[in-house]
C-alpha positions as CSV (number, residue, x, y, z in Angstrom):
1,M,-15.6,71.2,28.3
2,R,-12.9,70.7,26.0
3,R,-10.9,72.9,28.1
4,Y,-11.1,71.4,31.3
5,L,-10.1,67.8,30.0
6,V,-7.4,69.2,28.1
7,A,-6.1,70.9,31.5
8,L,-7.1,67.9,33.5
9,L,-5.0,65.9,30.9
10,L,-2.1,68.2,31.7
11,F,-2.7,68.2,35.5
12,L,-2.9,64.8,36.0
13,P,0.4,63.3,35.1
14,G,2.3,65.7,36.9
15,T,0.2,64.9,40.4
16,A,0.9,61.1,39.3
17,F,4.6,61.9,39.2
18,A,4.8,64.0,42.0
19,A,3.0,61.2,44.1
20,R,5.5,58.9,45.7
21,T,2.2,56.2,46.7
22,L,-0.5,55.6,45.4
23,R,-1.9,56.9,48.9
24,D,-0.6,60.3,47.9
25,L,-2.2,60.2,44.7
26,A,-5.1,59.5,46.3
27,G,-4.9,62.6,48.7
28,N,-3.8,64.7,45.9
29,I,-7.1,64.2,43.9
30,I,-9.6,64.0,46.9
31,D,-7.7,67.7,47.4
32,L,-8.6,69.1,43.8
33,I,-12.2,67.8,44.3
34,N,-12.6,69.2,47.8
35,L,-11.6,72.6,45.9
36,I,-13.7,72.3,43.1
37,I,-16.8,71.6,45.0
38,P,-17.4,74.8,46.7
39,L,-17.3,76.2,43.6
40,L,-20.1,74.3,41.8
41,F,-21.9,74.6,45.6
42,A,-22.1,78.1,45.0
43,L,-23.0,78.3,41.2
44,A,-25.8,75.8,42.1
45,I,-26.9,78.3,45.0
46,L,-26.6,81.2,42.1
47,G,-28.8,79.3,39.9
48,F,-31.6,78.5,42.8
49,F,-31.7,82.1,43.4
50,W,-31.5,82.9,39.4
51,G,-34.8,80.8,39.1
52,L,-36.0,82.0,42.2
53,T,-35.7,86.2,41.6
54,Y,-35.6,86.7,37.6
55,N,-38.5,84.2,37.0
56,F,-41.0,84.5,40.3
57,F,-40.4,88.2,40.9
58,L,-39.1,90.1,37.7
59,R,-41.4,87.9,36.0
60,P,-44.9,87.3,37.9
61,G,-47.3,87.1,35.4
62,S,-45.9,84.5,33.0
63,K,-46.5,81.2,33.4
64,E,-43.9,79.7,31.2
65,G,-41.6,82.1,33.2
66,Q,-42.9,80.3,36.4
67,D,-42.2,77.2,34.9
68,A,-38.7,77.9,33.9
69,G,-37.9,79.3,37.5
70,K,-39.6,75.9,39.0
71,K,-37.1,73.9,37.2
72,I,-34.4,76.3,37.5
73,M,-34.9,76.0,41.1
74,L,-35.3,72.2,41.1
75,W,-31.9,71.3,39.6
76,G,-30.4,73.8,41.8
77,I,-31.7,71.7,44.8
78,V,-30.7,68.5,43.1
79,A,-27.3,69.7,42.4
80,M,-26.6,71.0,45.7
81,F,-27.7,67.8,47.3
82,V,-25.3,65.8,44.9
83,M,-22.5,68.0,45.8
84,A,-23.0,67.8,49.4
85,S,-23.6,64.1,48.9
86,V,-20.2,64.2,46.9
87,W,-18.3,66.1,49.9
88,G,-19.2,63.7,52.3
89,I,-18.6,60.4,50.4
90,L,-14.7,62.2,49.7
91,R,-14.9,62.8,53.5
92,I,-15.6,59.2,54.2
93,L,-13.0,58.3,52.2
94,R,-10.5,60.4,53.2
95,T,-10.9,59.3,56.8
96,S,-10.9,55.5,55.7
97,I,-7.8,55.8,53.4
98,F,-6.0,58.3,55.8
99,G,-7.1,58.2,59.2
100,S,-8.1,61.3,61.1
């Protein structure tokens, strides 16, 4: 977490100085988030399938394993929903700020 914060702090000033207007800065930040969201979406799908395969198919008799698998799958679905919502909100913001 600390690495990501340091990378973000190092990246943002360069983005701010490279941007000529606030609109350019907003576009750069939205582009950055649009690059990160598919990666997080892939991790959420991977987590969902991890919960499904490992805890249901590889350890079928374990009640604790099945409960843990259900939790992992539920949080994977929640993460996918949140990221799809964020992606949609960013698309709406981008079209309202920059037009088509």
